[in-house]
DRENTIBA-755428 format. One line per field, with one value per residue (C-alpha): residue number from 1; y, x, z; chain; residue in three letters. Coordinates in Angstrom, 1 decimal. Layout:
n [NUM,...]
v [Y,...]
u [X,...]
w [Z,...]
chain [A,...]
res [ala,...]
//
This chain:
n [1,2,3,4,5,6,7,8,9,10,11,12,13,14,15,16,17,18,19,20,21,22,23,24,25,26,27,28,29,30,31,32,33,34,35,36,37,38,39,40,41,42,43,44,45,46,47,48,49,50,51,52,53,54,55,56,57,58,59,60,61,62,63,64,65,66,67,68,69,70,71,72,73,74,75,76,77,78,79,80,81,82,83,84,85,86,87,88,89,90,91,92,93,94,95,96,97,98,99,100,101,102,103,104,105,106,107,108,109,110,111,112,113,114,115,116,117,118,119,120,121,122,123,124,125,126,127,128,129,130,131,132,133,134,135,136,137,138,139,140,141,142,143,144,145,146,147,148,149,150,151,152,153,154,155,156,157,158,159,160,161,162,163,164,165,166,167,168,169,170,171,172,173,174,175,176,177,178,179,180,181,182,183,184,185,186,187,188,189,190,191,192,193,194,195,196,197,198,199,200,201,202,203,204,205,206,207,208,209,210,211,212,213,214,215,216,217,218,219,220,221,222,223,224,225,226,227,228,229,230,231,232,233,234,235,236,237,238,239,240,241,242,243,244,245,246,247,248,249,250,251,252,253,254,255,256,257,258,259,260,261,262,263,264,265,266,267,268,269,270,271,272,273,274,275,276,277,278,279,280,281,282,283,284,285,286,287,288,289,290,291,292,293,294,295,296,297,298,299,300,301,302,303,304,305,306,307,308,309,310,311,312,313,314,315,316,317,318,319,320,321,322,323,324,325,326,327,328,329,330,331,332,333,334,335,336,337,338,339,340,341,342,343,344,345,346,347,348,349,350,351,352,353,354,355,356,357,358,359,360,361,362,363,364,365,366,367,368,369,370,371,372,373,374,375,376,377,378,379,380,381,382,383,384,385,386,387,388,389,390,391,392,393,394,395,396,397,398,399,400,401,402,403,404,405,406,407,408,409,410,411,412,413,414,415,416,417,418,419,420,421,422,423,424,425,426,427,428,429,430,431,432,433,434,435,436,437,438,439,440,441,442,443,444,445,446,447,448,449,450,451,452,453,454,455,456,457,458,459,460,461,462,463,464,465,466,467,468,469,470,471,472,473,474,475,476,477,478,479,480,481,482,483,484,485,486,487,488,489,490,491,492,493,494,495,496,497,498,499,500,501,502,503,504,505,506,507,508,509,510,511,512,513,514,515,516,517,518,519,520,521,522,523,524,525,526,527,528,529,530,531,532,533,534,535,536,537,538,539,540,541,542,543,544,545,546,547,548,549,550,551,552,553,554,555,556,557,558,559,560,561,562,563,564,565,566,567,568,569,570,571,572,573,574,575,576,577,578,579,580,581,582,583,584,585,586,587,588,589,590,591,592,593,594,595,596,597,598,599,600,601,602,603,604,605,606,607,608,609,610,611,612,613,614,615,616,617,618,619]
v [0.0,2.3,1.7,2.3,5.8,6.5,6.0,8.7,11.0,10.4,11.7,14.7,15.6,15.0,17.2,20.1,19.6,19.9,23.1,24.5,23.7,25.7,28.7,28.6,28.7,31.1,34.3,33.4,32.6,35.8,34.1,36.5,39.7,41.9,40.5,42.1,42.4,39.9,42.3,45.9,48.6,52.2,53.9,54.9,52.9,49.9,46.5,44.3,41.0,41.7,41.9,38.3,37.4,33.7,34.6,36.6,36.1,35.5,32.1,31.2,31.2,33.7,32.0,33.0,31.6,28.4,28.1,28.7,26.0,23.5,23.9,23.7,20.4,19.1,20.2,21.3,18.4,15.8,17.9,17.8,14.0,13.5,15.7,14.2,10.7,11.7,13.2,10.5,7.7,9.6,9.6,12.8,12.7,16.2,15.1,12.3,14.9,17.2,14.6,13.7,17.2,18.2,21.1,18.7,17.3,20.2,23.8,24.8,25.1,28.6,29.7,28.1,29.7,33.1,32.7,31.8,34.8,37.1,35.8,36.2,39.7,40.7,39.2,40.8,44.2,44.1,43.2,46.0,48.6,47.6,45.4,46.8,50.1,50.5,50.7,49.3,46.7,46.2,48.5,46.6,48.2,51.7,51.1,49.8,52.9,55.2,53.7,53.7,57.4,58.2,56.6,58.4,61.6,60.7,59.4,56.2,57.7,60.7,63.4,62.8,64.5,67.8,66.5,62.8,61.7,63.3,61.6,58.2,55.6,51.9,50.1,53.5,54.3,57.9,57.8,58.9,60.9,59.4,58.4,55.1,51.9,48.9,46.6,46.0,47.9,45.2,45.3,49.1,49.5,47.4,49.6,52.7,51.4,50.6,54.0,55.7,53.7,52.9,55.5,53.0,51.2,48.1,47.6,45.5,43.3,42.4,41.8,39.5,37.6,37.0,35.9,33.4,31.5,30.9,30.0,27.5,25.8,25.8,24.2,21.6,20.7,20.5,18.4,16.3,16.8,19.4,18.5,18.6,22.0,23.3,22.0,23.4,26.8,26.5,25.8,28.8,31.1,30.3,30.1,32.8,32.9,33.8,36.2,38.2,38.7,39.6,42.4,44.0,45.8,43.0,41.5,37.9,37.7,39.2,36.8,33.9,35.1,35.2,31.8,30.3,31.9,30.5,27.0,27.1,28.4,25.8,23.0,24.2,25.0,21.6,19.8,22.0,23.0,26.4,29.6,31.7,29.6,29.7,33.4,33.7,31.2,33.2,36.6,35.2,33.7,36.8,39.0,36.7,36.9,40.6,40.9,38.1,36.5,33.6,32.6,32.5,30.4,27.9,27.5,27.3,25.0,21.7,23.0,24.0,20.6,18.8,20.8,20.1,16.4,16.3,18.2,16.1,12.7,12.2,11.2,14.0,16.6,18.7,19.4,21.4,23.8,26.5,26.5,26.7,29.5,31.6,31.0,32.2,35.3,36.1,35.7,37.7,40.7,40.9,39.9,42.8,45.2,43.9,44.2,47.7,48.9,47.2,49.2,52.4,52.1,50.3,50.9,47.2,45.1,42.1,44.0,44.2,47.3,45.4,44.3,47.9,49.1,46.6,44.8,42.5,41.0,38.1,34.5,31.5,30.6,32.3,35.8,38.4,41.3,42.4,44.8,41.9,39.6,36.9,33.9,31.8,28.0,25.1,24.2,27.7,27.5,24.2,25.8,28.6,26.0,24.1,27.2,28.4,25.0,25.1,28.5,27.3,24.3,26.8,29.5,27.5,26.6,28.2,25.0,23.3,20.3,22.1,19.9,16.7,16.3,15.9,12.6,10.4,11.6,10.8,7.3,6.1,3.2,4.7,8.4,10.3,12.5,15.6,14.5,14.2,17.5,19.3,17.6,18.5,22.2,22.3,20.6,23.0,26.0,25.0,24.2,27.6,29.5,27.4,29.7,32.8,33.9,34.8,32.8,36.1,38.2,36.2,38.8,37.7,34.1,32.6,35.0,33.7,30.5,32.2,31.0,27.4,27.8,26.7,23.1,22.7,23.5,21.1,18.3,18.9,18.6,15.5,14.0,14.5,12.8,10.0,9.1,9.0,6.9,4.3,4.1,0.9,1.4,1.2,-2.5,-3.2,-1.3,-3.5,-4.3,-4.9,-8.5,-9.9,-8.1,-4.7,-1.9,0.8,1.4,2.0,5.5,5.9,7.1,9.7,11.0,11.2,13.1,15.5,16.3,16.5,19.1,21.0,21.1,22.1,25.1,26.1,25.9,28.0,30.6,30.9,30.7,31.5,34.3,36.3,35.9,37.2,40.0,41.3,41.0,42.9,45.5,46.3,46.4,48.7,50.9,51.4,52.0,54.6,56.5,58.9,59.7,60.3,62.7,64.6,64.7,66.2,68.6,70.2,73.3,72.6,73.0,71.2,69.4,66.9,65.8,62.3,61.7,58.3,56.2,53.6,50.4,48.1,45.5,45.5,49.1,51.0,53.7,56.7,57.3,58.8,60.9,62.4,61.0,64.3,66.1,68.7,67.7,69.7,67.2,65.8,63.7,63.3,62.3,64.4,64.2,67.2,71.0,71.6,69.1,70.6,74.0,72.5,70.9,74.0,76.0,73.7,73.7,77.3,78.7,75.6,74.9,72.7,70.0,67.4,64.0,61.7,58.7,58.9,55.3,56.2,57.7,55.2,57.9,60.1,63.8,66.5,69.7,72.7,75.1,78.0,79.1,81.6,78.8,76.9,80.0,80.6,76.9,77.1,80.5,81.1,84.7]
u [0.0,2.9,4.4,1.0,1.0,4.7,4.3,1.6,3.6,6.6,4.7,3.5,7.0,8.5,5.9,6.7,10.4,10.1,8.1,10.6,13.5,11.8,11.3,14.8,16.4,13.8,15.5,18.9,17.2,15.1,11.7,10.0,11.7,10.8,12.4,13.8,11.3,10.9,12.0,13.2,13.0,12.0,9.2,11.0,14.1,13.1,14.6,12.2,13.2,16.8,17.4,16.2,12.7,13.8,16.0,13.3,12.7,9.0,10.1,12.0,11.6,13.8,16.4,14.7,11.4,13.0,14.7,11.3,9.6,12.4,12.4,8.6,8.7,11.7,10.5,6.8,5.5,6.9,5.5,2.1,2.3,3.5,0.9,-1.9,-0.8,-0.8,-4.3,-5.8,-4.5,-6.0,-9.3,-10.7,-14.5,-14.6,-13.5,-16.2,-18.8,-17.6,-17.5,-21.1,-22.2,-25.7,-24.1,-23.6,-27.2,-29.5,-30.3,-27.6,-25.2,-26.5,-24.9,-21.6,-21.5,-22.4,-19.6,-17.1,-18.2,-17.9,-14.4,-13.3,-14.7,-12.8,-9.5,-10.0,-10.9,-8.0,-5.6,-6.9,-6.7,-3.7,-1.4,-1.9,-3.2,-5.3,-2.2,-2.0,0.7,0.6,0.3,-2.8,-4.6,-3.4,-4.8,-8.2,-8.4,-7.7,-10.5,-12.9,-12.2,-12.8,-16.3,-16.9,-16.2,-19.1,-17.1,-15.8,-12.5,-10.6,-9.0,-5.4,-2.7,-1.4,2.2,2.0,5.5,5.5,2.2,3.0,2.3,2.6,-0.5,-2.1,-2.9,-2.2,-1.7,-4.3,-7.2,-7.7,-6.4,-7.5,-6.2,-5.3,-8.1,-11.7,-14.3,-15.9,-13.7,-13.2,-17.0,-17.4,-14.8,-16.7,-20.0,-18.6,-17.0,-20.3,-22.5,-20.3,-17.5,-14.7,-13.3,-13.0,-16.7,-17.8,-14.6,-15.0,-18.7,-18.3,-15.5,-17.8,-20.6,-18.2,-18.0,-21.7,-21.6,-18.9,-21.1,-24.1,-21.9,-20.5,-24.0,-25.2,-22.3,-21.7,-23.7,-24.3,-21.3,-18.9,-20.2,-19.7,-16.2,-15.3,-16.6,-14.5,-11.3,-12.0,-12.8,-9.5,-7.2,-4.4,-4.4,-8.1,-8.0,-5.0,-6.0,-9.6,-7.9,-6.5,-8.1,-7.0,-9.6,-9.2,-11.7,-14.5,-13.7,-13.8,-17.3,-18.6,-17.1,-18.7,-22.0,-21.6,-20.9,-23.9,-26.3,-25.0,-25.6,-29.1,-29.9,-28.8,-31.0,-34.1,-33.3,-34.9,-34.2,-33.8,-30.9,-29.4,-29.6,-27.9,-25.2,-24.4,-24.4,-22.0,-19.5,-19.8,-18.9,-15.9,-14.8,-15.0,-12.8,-10.2,-10.5,-7.9,-9.3,-12.9,-11.9,-9.8,-12.5,-15.5,-14.2,-15.2,-18.8,-19.0,-17.8,-20.2,-23.2,-22.2,-21.8,-25.3,-26.8,-25.5,-24.9,-27.7,-31.2,-32.6,-30.2,-32.9,-34.3,-31.2,-31.8,-33.8,-31.0,-28.3,-30.0,-30.6,-27.0,-25.7,-28.0,-26.6,-23.0,-23.7,-24.9,-21.5,-19.7,-21.2,-20.4,-16.8,-16.5,-17.9,-15.4,-12.6,-13.5,-13.9,-10.3,-8.4,-10.4,-11.1,-13.7,-11.3,-8.2,-8.3,-6.9,-4.0,-2.8,-3.2,-1.1,1.6,1.3,4.2,2.3,0.4,-0.6,1.2,4.8,7.6,9.3,7.5,8.2,11.1,12.5,13.3,14.5,12.1,10.9,8.1,8.3,6.2,9.1,9.0,5.2,5.6,8.2,5.8,3.1,5.4,6.5,2.9,1.8,4.6,3.3,-0.3,0.7,2.1,-0.5,-3.7,-3.6,-0.3,1.7,3.8,1.6,-1.7,-2.6,-1.9,-5.6,-6.6,-4.7,-7.6,-9.6,-6.8,-6.3,-9.9,-10.8,-13.9,-14.3,-17.6,-18.6,-18.1,-14.5,-13.9,-15.5,-13.3,-10.3,-11.0,-11.6,-8.2,-6.6,-8.0,-7.3,-3.6,-3.3,-4.7,-2.0,0.8,0.3,0.9,4.5,4.5,3.6,2.5,4.1,4.6,3.9,0.2,0.7,0.2,-2.5,-3.2,-4.4,-6.5,-9.8,-8.6,-9.5,-13.1,-12.4,-9.4,-11.6,-14.2,-11.7,-10.0,-13.3,-14.1,-10.7,-11.3,-14.6,-13.3,-10.9,-13.7,-15.9,-13.1,-11.9,-13.0,-15.2,-13.8,-14.6,-12.8,-9.6,-6.5,-4.3,-0.5,-0.8,-2.2,0.3,-0.1,0.9,0.1,-3.4,-3.6,-4.8,-8.2,-7.4,-10.1,-9.3,-5.6,-6.5,-8.7,-6.1,-3.3,-5.4,-6.1,-2.5,-1.4,-3.8,-2.5,1.1,0.1,-1.4,1.8,4.3,3.1,0.7,3.3,5.9,3.5,2.1,5.6,6.5,3.4,3.5,7.1,6.3,3.4,5.3,8.0,5.4,3.6,6.6,7.1,3.4,3.0,5.9,4.2,0.8,2.1,4.6,3.3,1.2,-1.8,-2.7,0.6,2.3,4.9,7.5,8.7,12.3,12.5,10.6,11.6,12.7,10.1,7.7,5.9,4.6,6.6,4.1,3.2,-0.2,-2.7,-4.7,-7.0,-7.2,-8.7,-5.6,-7.6,-7.2,-5.4,-2.5,-1.0,2.0,4.0,7.4,10.5,12.0,14.3,14.0,12.8,9.9,9.2,8.8,6.3,4.3,4.2,2.9,-0.2,-0.6,0.0,-0.8,0.4,3.2,5.9,8.1,10.6,10.3,13.2,14.4,17.8,19.0,22.1,19.9,17.1,14.4,12.5,13.3,10.9,12.4,10.2,11.0,9.5,9.3,12.1,14.3,13.7,14.5,17.7,18.7,17.9,19.3,22.1,23.4]
w [0.0,0.7,-2.7,-4.3,-2.8,-3.6,-7.3,-7.8,-5.5,-7.8,-10.8,-8.8,-7.6,-11.1,-12.7,-10.4,-10.8,-14.6,-14.3,-11.7,-14.1,-16.8,-14.7,-13.2,-16.7,-18.2,-17.0,-18.5,-21.8,-21.8,-22.0,-19.7,-20.7,-23.7,-26.9,-29.9,-32.7,-35.4,-38.1,-38.3,-40.8,-41.5,-43.3,-46.4,-47.3,-45.2,-45.6,-43.6,-45.2,-46.3,-50.0,-50.5,-49.4,-49.2,-46.2,-44.6,-40.8,-41.6,-42.9,-39.8,-36.0,-34.2,-32.0,-28.7,-29.8,-31.0,-27.6,-25.8,-28.0,-27.4,-23.6,-23.5,-25.3,-23.3,-19.8,-19.9,-22.0,-19.5,-16.7,-18.3,-18.7,-15.1,-13.5,-15.7,-14.7,-11.0,-11.2,-13.4,-11.0,-8.1,-10.1,-8.6,-8.0,-9.3,-12.8,-12.9,-11.9,-14.6,-17.3,-16.5,-15.9,-16.9,-18.8,-21.7,-21.5,-20.8,-21.5,-19.0,-22.0,-22.4,-19.1,-20.0,-23.5,-21.9,-19.4,-22.1,-24.2,-21.2,-20.4,-24.0,-24.1,-21.0,-22.4,-25.8,-24.3,-21.8,-24.6,-26.8,-24.1,-22.0,-24.2,-27.7,-26.4,-29.5,-31.6,-35.2,-35.3,-39.0,-42.0,-43.0,-40.0,-41.0,-44.5,-43.1,-40.9,-43.8,-45.8,-42.8,-42.2,-45.8,-45.5,-42.3,-44.3,-46.6,-49.6,-51.1,-52.2,-50.9,-53.2,-54.1,-52.0,-53.5,-53.3,-54.0,-53.2,-49.7,-48.9,-50.4,-47.7,-47.2,-48.6,-49.4,-53.1,-53.8,-57.6,-60.1,-58.8,-55.4,-52.0,-50.6,-49.1,-51.2,-49.8,-50.8,-48.9,-46.7,-43.6,-43.6,-43.8,-40.6,-38.9,-40.0,-38.8,-35.4,-35.1,-36.1,-33.8,-30.8,-31.0,-31.6,-34.6,-32.5,-31.8,-34.8,-35.0,-31.3,-31.6,-34.6,-32.8,-29.8,-32.1,-33.7,-30.4,-30.5,-34.2,-33.5,-30.9,-33.3,-36.1,-33.7,-32.6,-36.2,-37.4,-34.2,-31.0,-28.3,-26.1,-29.1,-30.0,-26.5,-26.3,-29.7,-28.6,-25.5,-27.4,-29.6,-26.7,-24.9,-27.9,-27.7,-31.5,-31.6,-28.6,-29.7,-33.3,-32.2,-30.3,-33.4,-36.4,-38.7,-41.0,-40.0,-37.1,-39.2,-42.0,-39.6,-38.5,-42.0,-42.9,-39.7,-40.6,-44.1,-42.7,-40.3,-43.0,-45.5,-43.0,-42.3,-45.9,-47.4,-44.8,-45.2,-48.8,-48.3,-50.4,-47.2,-45.9,-49.4,-49.5,-46.1,-47.2,-50.3,-48.5,-45.9,-48.3,-50.4,-47.5,-46.6,-50.2,-50.3,-47.2,-47.8,-51.2,-50.8,-47.4,-48.7,-51.8,-49.9,-47.3,-49.6,-52.3,-50.6,-50.1,-53.8,-54.9,-52.6,-53.9,-57.5,-56.8,-55.1,-58.0,-60.9,-59.3,-56.8,-57.7,-55.4,-56.7,-58.2,-54.8,-54.0,-56.9,-54.9,-52.3,-54.9,-56.9,-53.8,-52.7,-56.0,-55.7,-52.3,-53.4,-56.6,-54.6,-52.8,-56.1,-58.0,-55.2,-55.2,-59.0,-58.9,-56.3,-58.2,-61.3,-59.3,-58.0,-60.7,-63.8,-64.3,-62.4,-62.3,-61.0,-57.2,-55.5,-53.8,-57.3,-58.6,-55.7,-56.5,-59.8,-58.9,-56.0,-57.4,-56.8,-58.4,-59.1,-60.9,-60.6,-58.5,-56.2,-58.5,-55.9,-53.7,-56.5,-55.4,-57.3,-55.8,-56.2,-55.0,-52.6,-51.1,-50.8,-49.0,-46.7,-45.9,-45.0,-42.7,-40.9,-40.6,-39.3,-36.7,-35.5,-35.6,-33.4,-30.9,-31.1,-31.1,-27.4,-26.4,-26.1,-28.8,-28.7,-29.4,-32.3,-30.5,-29.5,-33.1,-33.3,-32.2,-35.1,-37.6,-36.2,-35.9,-38.1,-39.6,-39.7,-39.5,-42.4,-40.3,-39.6,-43.3,-44.0,-41.5,-42.9,-46.5,-45.6,-43.8,-46.9,-49.5,-47.2,-46.9,-50.7,-51.6,-49.5,-51.0,-54.1,-52.0,-51.7,-48.0,-44.8,-43.1,-40.4,-37.1,-34.4,-34.0,-35.1,-38.6,-39.5,-43.1,-41.5,-38.8,-40.4,-40.0,-36.3,-37.0,-38.3,-36.0,-32.9,-34.1,-34.7,-31.3,-29.5,-31.5,-30.5,-26.8,-26.9,-29.1,-26.3,-23.8,-26.1,-26.7,-23.1,-21.3,-18.3,-14.8,-14.4,-17.7,-16.9,-17.4,-14.5,-14.3,-13.1,-9.9,-7.7,-9.3,-7.0,-9.5,-10.7,-14.4,-15.3,-17.0,-20.6,-20.9,-17.4,-18.4,-21.6,-19.7,-17.1,-19.7,-21.5,-18.3,-17.2,-20.7,-20.7,-17.2,-18.5,-21.5,-19.1,-17.1,-19.9,-23.4,-22.4,-20.3,-23.1,-25.8,-23.6,-22.8,-26.5,-27.8,-25.0,-25.8,-29.5,-29.2,-26.7,-29.4,-32.1,-30.1,-28.8,-31.7,-32.0,-28.2,-28.4,-31.2,-29.5,-26.3,-27.9,-31.1,-31.3,-33.6,-36.4,-37.2,-40.1,-39.1,-41.6,-40.7,-41.4,-39.7,-37.2,-34.6,-36.2,-34.7,-36.0,-39.3,-39.5,-42.1,-43.0,-41.0,-39.5,-41.8,-39.3,-41.9,-45.4,-46.5,-45.2,-43.4,-39.8,-37.1,-37.1,-40.3,-41.1,-44.3,-45.5,-45.2,-48.8,-48.5,-48.2,-51.8,-51.3,-47.9,-49.5,-52.0,-49.2,-47.1,-50.1,-50.1,-46.3,-45.1,-41.6,-39.8,-37.3,-38.9,-37.3,-38.3,-36.5,-36.5,-34.5,-32.9,-32.9,-30.8,-28.0,-28.6,-28.7,-31.1,-31.5,-32.6,-34.2,-34.8,-37.7,-39.5,-43.1,-42.3,-41.0,-44.3,-46.4,-44.5,-45.1,-48.8,-49.4,-46.9,-46.7]
chain [A,A,A,A,A,A,A,A,A,A,A,A,A,A,A,A,A,A,A,A,A,A,A,A,A,A,A,A,A,A,A,A,A,A,A,A,A,A,A,A,A,A,A,A,A,A,A,A,A,A,A,A,A,A,A,A,A,A,A,A,A,A,A,A,A,A,A,A,A,A,A,A,A,A,A,A,A,A,A,A,A,A,A,A,A,A,A,A,A,A,A,A,A,A,A,A,A,A,A,A,A,A,A,A,A,A,A,A,A,A,A,A,A,A,A,A,A,A,A,A,A,A,A,A,A,A,A,A,A,A,A,A,A,A,A,A,A,A,A,A,A,A,A,A,A,A,A,A,A,A,A,A,A,A,A,A,A,A,A,A,A,A,A,A,A,A,A,A,A,A,A,A,A,A,A,A,A,A,A,A,A,A,A,A,A,A,A,A,A,A,A,A,A,A,A,A,A,A,A,A,A,A,A,A,A,A,A,A,A,A,A,A,A,A,A,A,A,A,A,A,A,A,A,A,A,A,A,A,A,A,A,A,A,A,A,A,A,A,A,A,A,A,A,A,A,A,A,A,A,A,A,A,A,A,A,A,A,A,A,A,A,A,A,A,A,A,A,A,A,A,A,A,A,A,A,A,A,A,A,A,A,A,A,A,A,A,A,A,A,A,A,A,A,A,A,A,A,A,A,A,A,A,A,A,A,A,A,A,A,A,A,A,A,A,A,A,A,A,A,A,A,A,A,A,A,A,A,A,A,A,A,A,A,A,A,A,A,A,A,A,A,A,A,A,A,A,A,A,A,A,A,A,A,A,A,A,A,A,A,A,A,A,A,A,A,A,A,A,A,A,A,A,A,A,A,A,A,A,A,A,A,A,A,A,A,A,A,A,A,A,A,A,A,A,A,A,A,A,A,A,A,A,A,A,A,A,A,A,A,A,A,A,A,A,A,A,A,A,A,A,A,A,A,A,A,A,A,A,A,A,A,A,A,A,A,A,A,A,A,A,A,A,A,A,A,A,A,A,A,A,A,A,A,A,A,A,A,A,A,A,A,A,A,A,A,A,A,A,A,A,A,A,A,A,A,A,A,A,A,A,A,A,A,A,A,A,A,A,A,A,A,A,A,A,A,A,A,A,A,A,A,A,A,A,A,A,A,A,A,A,A,A,A,A,A,A,A,A,A,A,A,A,A,A,A,A,A,A,A,A,A,A,A,A,A,A,A,A,A,A,A,A,A,A,A,A,A,A,A,A,A,A,A,A,A,A,A,A,A,A,A,A,A,A,A,A,A,A,A,A,A,A,A,A,A,A,A,A,A,A,A,A,A,A,A,A,A,A,A,A,A,A,A,A,A,A,A,A,A,A,A,A,A,A,A,A,A,A,A,A,A,A,A,A,A,A,A,A,A]
res [met,gly,lys,glu,lys,arg,ile,pro,ser,phe,phe,leu,leu,ser,gly,phe,leu,phe,ile,leu,gly,tyr,phe,leu,met,ala,pro,ser,leu,gly,phe,phe,thr,pro,gln,thr,phe,ser,thr,thr,gly,gly,pro,phe,asn,phe,val,pro,ile,ser,asp,asp,leu,tyr,arg,ser,pro,ile,arg,his,phe,pro,pro,trp,glu,leu,ala,ser,ile,phe,trp,lys,val,phe,leu,leu,leu,pro,ala,ser,val,cys,leu,ala,leu,tyr,leu,ser,val,arg,arg,ser,pro,phe,leu,glu,lys,phe,gln,asn,ala,ala,ile,phe,lys,ser,ser,lys,tyr,phe,tyr,leu,leu,ser,leu,leu,thr,leu,leu,ser,phe,ile,ile,ile,leu,ser,thr,thr,met,phe,val,leu,arg,arg,thr,pro,val,thr,asp,asp,glu,asn,ala,tyr,leu,ala,gln,ala,asn,ile,met,leu,gly,gly,his,ile,leu,ala,pro,pro,pro,pro,val,glu,lys,asn,phe,thr,asn,thr,phe,ile,ile,thr,ser,gly,ser,met,leu,thr,gly,lys,tyr,thr,leu,gly,his,pro,ala,leu,leu,ala,val,gly,lys,ala,leu,ala,gly,thr,phe,tyr,ala,ile,pro,ile,leu,leu,ala,leu,leu,thr,ile,trp,leu,thr,tyr,leu,ile,gly,lys,glu,met,tyr,asp,leu,lys,thr,gly,ile,leu,ala,ala,phe,phe,leu,ser,ile,ser,pro,phe,phe,leu,leu,asn,ala,ser,thr,leu,leu,ser,his,ala,pro,thr,leu,phe,phe,leu,ala,leu,phe,thr,phe,ala,phe,leu,lys,gly,thr,lys,arg,arg,gly,ala,gly,trp,gly,leu,leu,thr,gly,leu,ala,ile,gly,ala,ala,phe,asn,ile,arg,gln,met,ser,ala,leu,gly,phe,ala,leu,pro,phe,val,phe,trp,leu,leu,trp,arg,leu,phe,ser,his,lys,glu,gly,ser,ser,his,ile,pro,phe,ile,leu,ser,cys,val,ala,gly,phe,ala,ala,trp,gly,ile,phe,thr,leu,trp,tyr,asn,arg,leu,val,thr,gly,ser,pro,phe,thr,phe,pro,phe,asn,tyr,tyr,asp,pro,ser,glu,arg,leu,gly,phe,gly,pro,met,leu,gln,asp,phe,arg,tyr,thr,his,thr,pro,leu,lys,gly,leu,gln,asn,leu,leu,val,ser,met,gly,arg,phe,asn,leu,trp,phe,leu,gly,val,pro,trp,ser,leu,leu,phe,ile,leu,pro,val,leu,phe,gln,lys,val,ser,ala,trp,ala,asp,arg,ala,cys,gly,val,val,ile,leu,thr,phe,cys,ile,ala,tyr,ile,phe,tyr,tyr,ser,pro,gly,val,pro,asp,thr,gly,pro,val,tyr,tyr,phe,glu,met,leu,leu,pro,val,cys,leu,leu,thr,ala,arg,gly,ile,phe,leu,leu,lys,glu,arg,thr,pro,ser,glu,gly,gln,gln,pro,thr,ala,gly,asn,ser,ser,ser,phe,pro,met,pro,his,leu,ser,ala,phe,ala,thr,tyr,phe,leu,ala,val,ser,leu,ile,leu,ser,leu,ile,thr,phe,trp,pro,glu,lys,val,leu,tyr,met,ser,ser,leu,thr,glu,lys,leu,arg,glu,ser,tyr,glu,leu,val,glu,lys,ser,val,glu,gln,pro,ala,leu,val,phe,ile,arg,ser,leu,pro,gln,ala,gly,trp,val,tyr,gly,tyr,arg,leu,thr,asp,pro,tyr,leu,gln,gly,pro,leu,leu,tyr,cys,arg,asp,leu,gly,pro,glu,lys,ile,val,asp,val,ile,his,his,phe,pro,lys,arg,his,tyr,tyr,ile,leu,ser,tyr,asn,ser,asp,lys,gly,gln,ser,glu,leu,ile,pro,phe,thr,lys,lys,asp,leu,asp,asn,tyr,leu,his,pro,lys]
//
């Protein structure tokens, strides 16, 4: 009996020693201190990815992150196993009560989903306010904000700047007769509506992210059962990947919402074969396509193929015609709007603004991005995928074994149709992005694969319950011989505790690392603008000579796309160009903003027209 007690105690002690070892070595490896940023550059002559995109840090893990992943696997994974073994051998009555909880069997699920939604809202809001501090961490967000502000001003496009080169900005189109961002209008419109109704650009993205939790539950319930839907919603609501990106102004969270709405409406519509569900399905996938074309195509292809198969190969295929026609009508409404906006910006309905902004940025293989001497190949596309999957495995649940819980689905003898459906969506999604030259910037995770969270959450929940279903009952548990001194752990109990310990370790390791990293990043990104806001006398025009070298933001803030606000920024392209800009913006206070890399701080220098004249025409 004494030995029987010592063995579980051994697992408990071993688990805590592994965790202690990680935290003892973490300070010397810099895991819990602000890290250097994943890439550096400047707003004008930036070199974010060296002169060769193939050697870009976006295709590799930085050394400190590799070290963190290695020691998590080497120390924290065994810790999770040991603690899960200890807890499952002890067979806590609490776990048995939880596994048989009425929450999986009755209307009480509403309270659990409400609690998960509230918890996610608190985390997202806290991250937005106190970690990111409402700071764009990518130039994409700056472009979205520019387009949203243009719409809030009552127009679709803003007039072009009077001196184009000085106001040229990353991801901002200033050529021709307009100023606008390089993206389609769907996501900026959502930001503008949120600003108009709730006073903040973050309102609609956060709302849609929270609604996605409920849609995930509904999809899981429709494809599997109630308990799988609840667990899938739980995984989404606590995923660091989901929560951090939902805290930004990036377009991925709204796209995930529309793809989830599309999936739910499709499931309902193909069962009931009603035109109403078909219209909602088409509108949802049309909205997703308008926002993120590649994500929508990669996600929706299996659904399209299934419908075509049912239509032409099934004896009842004709019964799907009302659903299909209404679905096409819904998608066409968004499609026509997208083509109209394309033509408005680019002159061609089939040329998207992002390609008009940079014609060398395209899909497929071969030479592209000539300034970086880059040629995209299938091998590089596969490398992008592998790097992104490595990041997804880390970011999904915050531990480098996040995708481990899908394994029971992969190794089951006969898979359910829902398992196959989720797998095919993941496959087509990944194949689609092999044709894109970049794996995406890594600061907020593998963002191009963000929408893959929906099928991954479903398969993870499915894997957990498969373990429970295939585990023998207590009376059937194997023993280690007649003289066994060590009770064998119950497999489903072990899996549940292993998951719980993993999530706790994510909370005390992954989350602090990323919070420190993003806080440091946003502090550096804000530093120049905070100096300006507290120092300039308005109305002011600030000429940016250089900005802090941090993160993936290379453009300056476009405070007013109509260039009429009390505080404007533009490039410093030399005294002659400054004179030209001042001619178009008289009666302002003028400053030059630069970043002193030796001192590690921004400097703001005021000047007058007289100072400029003396410089250009010295006596």
